[in-house]
C-alpha positions, 0 to 999 in steps of 0.5 A: 532487460532481465530474465524475469524468472530467476533461479531463486524463484524455484525455491520460492515456488517450492516454499510457497506452494504448501500443502497443495497435495491436500487440494484437488486444485490450486486456489489463488492463495496457492500462487502467492509468493509472500517474499517478493520485494523483501530483498534489494531490487536488481532492476536496472532502473532502480540502480539508475534512479534510486538515491536513498538506500531504502529506494532500492528495496521493495520494503515488503514483509511476509505478512500473515493475516487476512486482507486489510487486517488490523495486525499482521504477523511477520518473522522479525529480523530487525528489532527497531521501529525506526523510520525506513527499517522494515521488520523483516529482510530476506537477506538476514539470517537471524530470527528474533520472534514473531512480530505483530506489526503495523508496518505500512506495506512496502513503505519508508515510514515506521512501524508502530504499536508492535509487539514481538513474541519469541520462543527460546530454549536453554538460557533465558536471554531477553536482548533481541539480537542475543536471543535471535536464532539462525534460520534457513529459508529452506526450512520455512513455509510462508503463505498469506495465511501461515508461516512456520520456521525451524529455529536452529539454535533453540531447536523449536518449530515455530508456527503462526496464523492470524485473523484480522485482530488476532493470532495463534502461534504454536511452538514445538520445543524439541531440545528438552531444555528449559522452554521460555517465551519472551514478550516485547513491546517494541517501543524505541522510546522505552515507554512500553508496558507489560503485566504478567497475570499468572492466575489468568495465564496471560501477559498483557501490555501496550506499546505507545505510538509516536508520530513522525513527519509533523509532530515528530516524536510527539505521542499520537494519543494511541497505543498498540494493546495486546493480550497474550494467553498461553495454554499451559501453566507458568512454571516461572515468569517475570519482567525485564528491563535492558539486561536486568531480569526480575523473576516473579516481577509482575508489572513494568512500565518503561520510563522513556529512557530508550531501554528495551523491556518486556516479560517472560514465562517459562514452562519447564524442561520437557519436550512440549508443544505450547499454543499462544493466543493473541488479541490486539487492539488500538483501544485498550487491553480490554478491547484486545481481550474482547477481540481475542475472545470473539474473533479467535476463541478456542479454535485450533490452529488448523481451523484458524488457518482455514478461515484465513485461507478462505478469506484470501481465496475470496479476495484474490478470487475476485479475478480469475486468470488463465495463463502460465503458473509463473504469471499467476504467481506474479499476478496473485502475489501482486494482488495480495500485496495490494490488500495489506493496507489500509488497515482495519482500526476498529474492534469487533464491537466497532470501537476505535480511537478518535482521529488526531488524538485518540480520545474519546473512543468512537463507535463505527456504526454500520461500517469498519473503520480503517487507517494508514492511507499512503495516499500519495501513492495509492490514489493512482491505482491501489485505491481504484483497484479496491473500488473495482474489486471490493466496493463495500470495503472501499466505501467503508474506507471512504467513510473512515476518511469522512469520520477523520475529517469530522473528528479533526476538522480537516480532511486528512492529506496522508493519514497514518498512525490515526493522525494527521501528517503532511508527509507528501505533496498533493491533496488526494483524498479528493481523488479517492472520494471522487473516484469512489463516487464516479464508480457508483460507491455510495455507502458513505456520507457524501455530503459530509465528505464534500463539505470537508473536501471543499474546505481543503480546496478553498480555505487557507488554514490560518491557525499556525499550530494546526497547519503545522500539525498537518491540517489544511492544504499546503501552500494553498494561499499562493496557489490560489493567488498565482494559480501555481505555487511559486519558487519563493513559497517553501513549505517548511511545515511539511516533510517535503518542503519545496517541490512547488511544481509537483504541488501545482500539478497535483493540486490541479488534478485534485481540483479536477477530481473535486469538480467531478464530484461537485458536478455529480452533486449538482454544485455547478458554481463550484464545479465550474470554478474547480474545472478552471483551476484544473488547468493550472498545470499550464502555469508550470509547463514551460512552452519553450521546452515542453517540460515542467519547470520551476517558476517565480512569483513574477512569472520568470522560469528558473534558470539552469534548467535540466529536465533530465536531472535526477532530482530538482528542488521543485520536483517530488522524488524525480526529474522534471521530465518524469513529472511533466506527464502528471496531467491525467485530467488533460493530456490533450491540453498538455499536447497543445503546450508541447506543440502537438501530438508529434512533439508529445510522442517524441518526448515520450519516446525520449523518456523511454528510449534514453532510459529516463523512465523510472518505474520504481517511483509512483509519478511515472506510473501512468506515463506508458499509457499516455501514447493512447491519448495521442493515437499510438496505443501500440506503443502503450502495448509495447511499453507496458509489456516491457515494464511488466517483464523488466521491472517485476519478477518472482524473485525476492528482489522482484520489485523495482522500488518501494511497494508504497502501500500496494501501489507498485503491485496495483500497477502490475495487477491492472497492467497484467489484466490489460487496463489501467486507471490513468485518471481516477475520478473519471470512470475510464480505464485505458487499455494496454496489453493483457498478459493472460489469455483470459481474465474474469472479474467478478463485478457483483450481482453474479455478473462477470466481465472477461477480457480474452486475449487471443494468441497473446504472448510476450511477442504477440503483445499488440492488439490487432482488432477487438470486439466488445460483447460481439460488436467491433470495438476501437476505443482505447479505453473501457468504462467502469459502467461497462465492467459493472454490466458484465460482458466480454472484451475480445482482443485479437493479438499479434506480434506486429503493431496495428498502427491503425487500431485505436488511432482516431480521435474518437477512440482516445480517452477523456481529456478535459479540454478535448471533451 
């Protein structure tokens, strides 16, 4: 196990706790270390289990803005929008500009519709690598609401703060040489557009978005638009294409030849301060200008930063914690990372581009429209965390999914770039929407939602073109025919083309989730059929081994089977031994297939004790909590604390795998609070081992739910006894309803397991065949 608080953390803390002298008391935002996860991971499990180089990286960026903003702003050290290359890496030492980014937080996808703003002094150089300046982390400040850095080569102090759709930059030119600002739409295809409007003191433009996965390389029908306004008169201006600079050029449209292009402005050779105001949009240049005027206006940088800071404090402050400063940094930094996606997609007037093609423009009435749902990752904990802490926003996100389905004809599976993809396996909009409904979120059209969820679950998409484009559940025909996806059915119309066992396990869980929604809506026939399908996991768990295993259409199991192989063709990004545990709807039933609780526990022990557990990939995330379903919750308490301390820290390499839209951090946030949503779609959270002496969660209507862990420490991680609202409590789970009512869960902690507490059948969480 690593020592979690590495020496680099002290540098980070001094960097991130900015301006604290001006505040009487630290606020939640003051504990956020935005650089965590921007360097390669050093955890043992990451090194043992990762294959692709990107799997060793958190893939996070030091994003500046507000929670779930449309455009975040980051220092750029990589100029591409190539898949799996983030705009910023901590170990790089050259600054290429401030990037208005739509990078999916911590992912291995691609940035899109981005624009970069770079100040420089002296000779005009447009190429991002050649214009880049050395910078030092000792001379930067990075918080969720603000970033500044000293550009050594150009003698410029560069600052940025941002709101949801807008940003404000301030550049202090110190060299006395000619001052320039470069604008570059980061179109890898060379299809960007820029226009210099000298009379308005503006540069406007756009960066067309292209799809990956299904429809790779095809236009997505949308662009990232920008309006950039300067507070000083242009002394010179022009456009550039590749290495060719055109002074006084006004308009340039890329021809798709993969050449870099952009515009520039010059402000003379005096020492000076220049302020830049930026509006962004996915609808039009006019939309970007309206966003700029209405959201940012003429506010000074300090006022904008104050507004952004207040937005972060309001969001992060939904949970108050009592504990060490180190653990507060770990917790609030994780909570920050869960709030970078999904991203706002609608303008201040509610306009947004139609899903799956861009036209015509739509109008969000009574809700904000969101996109970039890393659904395969975030359905597990990141979306449940949003539902728990921000039910209104979560409802808007669900309504956004409903609108996508209405506009595109099918409920999307993994909607990114405002388009369909079939990037991963599963059909987890069913989980997210059922979970929201189960937890009393109602500000979405549930009847329309159910119509399209039902279509995904029951209708095979026979239209080859739209199926290839990502519409409809993959391999549904064989899943309905056999009750599992057989090995013969490879899904060539998906990014992950086989992985039949993982598909089966995830579809069975998704069907369970839809059954709970059907029950809530009084659709008994559907509910009964879906509950039966929720048991389809049984068809791919081999009773002779007790592990998930590939199966042919005639019922034969695949030969040459190794449950601990790091990768198997029928498993998504992991081993059969890891994926075996993805039966969150019926852990009691899984125990029966394995031969009872003792064998179930022995297999869990093997996974952890022999190093087969891989926290850096999401299918593992619920596993440590499964001991509570077998009468040994003390082992859940043991392993969740071990994972917290060994897989996360406050260093720049403090994540053990891709952040993946906030899921890695959502696991940490929940687990540090002491509970986790093992089966979204139900209202239960399984108890673990809280890190903090006390947490307080705002649950609305001036109510709070507190968890007090008396005597807690890394050694005293075991629950000895508990009370809920003053009454003895032995359940190993709490319900969402109990959270909403407010109250107090008091846990007496100790350094030795109480093997009796929570061990009875009545204390165990929900399982489909038990309940």
